[in-house]
Wavefront OBJ file of the C-alpha trace (Angstrom):
o trace
v -14.359 18.765 8.902
v -16.838 16.109 7.126
v -17.046 12.947 8.650
v -19.027 11.437 6.186
v -16.793 12.228 3.345
v -13.936 10.921 5.480
v -15.562 7.411 5.950
v -16.218 7.298 2.106
v -12.797 8.114 1.416
v -11.535 5.480 3.939
v -14.011 2.786 2.573
v -12.943 3.505 -1.193
v -9.212 3.222 -0.246
v -10.066 0.093 1.541
v -11.855 -1.836 -1.169
v -9.458 -0.549 -3.643
v -6.607 -1.652 -1.765
v -7.720 -4.952 -1.403
v -8.695 -5.196 -4.743
v -5.878 -4.277 -6.074
v -3.424 -6.456 -3.998
v -5.219 -9.376 -3.099
v -4.646 -11.208 -6.418
v -1.259 -9.156 -7.656
v 0.548 -8.202 -4.546
v 3.803 -8.119 -6.888
v 2.580 -5.949 -9.243
v 3.743 -2.785 -7.933
v 7.135 -1.730 -7.849
v 9.359 -1.654 -4.592
v 9.898 1.753 -3.563
v 13.207 2.818 -4.644
v 14.560 5.372 -1.944
v 13.283 2.478 0.619
v 15.289 0.046 -1.378
v 18.493 1.737 -1.145
v 18.000 1.353 2.604
v 17.362 -2.504 2.338
v 13.630 -2.062 3.191
v 11.323 -3.794 0.455
v 8.431 -1.735 0.518
v 6.236 -1.494 -2.425
v 3.931 1.173 -3.221
v 1.000 2.081 -5.480
v -1.185 5.205 -6.050
v -4.738 5.168 -5.431
v -6.235 8.446 -6.334
v -4.735 11.203 -4.202
v -2.908 8.784 -2.054
v 0.223 6.801 -2.054
v 0.033 3.203 -0.387
v 3.053 1.333 1.133
v 3.035 -2.167 1.862
v 5.064 -4.948 2.067
v 4.635 -8.688 1.117
v 5.194 -11.343 3.870
v 5.832 -14.789 2.098
v 3.731 -17.733 3.903
v 6.188 -20.430 4.891
v 3.627 -23.001 4.059
v 3.243 -23.456 0.000
v -0.551 -24.029 0.518
v -1.426 -20.897 2.223
v -1.258 -17.403 0.524
v 1.156 -14.747 1.835
v 0.342 -11.634 3.696
v 0.259 -8.247 2.494
v 0.731 -5.449 5.017
v -0.275 -1.906 4.731
v 2.122 0.442 6.506
v 1.754 3.517 5.455
v -0.931 5.906 3.734
v 0.001 8.955 2.614
v -1.423 11.924 0.849
v -0.126 11.953 -2.592
v 0.537 15.697 -2.130
v 3.314 15.258 0.282
v 6.757 15.000 -1.196
v 7.015 11.114 0.164
v 11.069 11.237 -0.809
v 11.148 13.459 2.157
v 9.026 11.826 4.759
l 1 2 3 4 5 6 7 8 9 10 11 12 13 14 15 16 17 18 19 20 21 22 23 24 25 26 27 28 29 30 31 32 33 34 35 36 37 38 39 40 41 42 43 44 45 46 47 48 49 50 51 52 53 54 55 56 57 58 59 60 61 62 63 64 65 66 67 68 69 70 71 72 73 74 75 76 77 78 79 80 81 82
């Protein structure tokens, strides 16, 4: 019910995600539940949130790959059942 707080949380998440994943996207493990389904999503925990993302490699060796954030889940949820 506090729009300003929601904007602050979103901005903090965005900055932290960018900082963590820009240089070292492989630093975080592949999520084991999804890996068993043949899906290579990685996850990292930021505060009260779990961030799921995948890495799309560039076909051009002179370009960086792309990190795509697919889901951000409040960590109090049981993500294994989601």
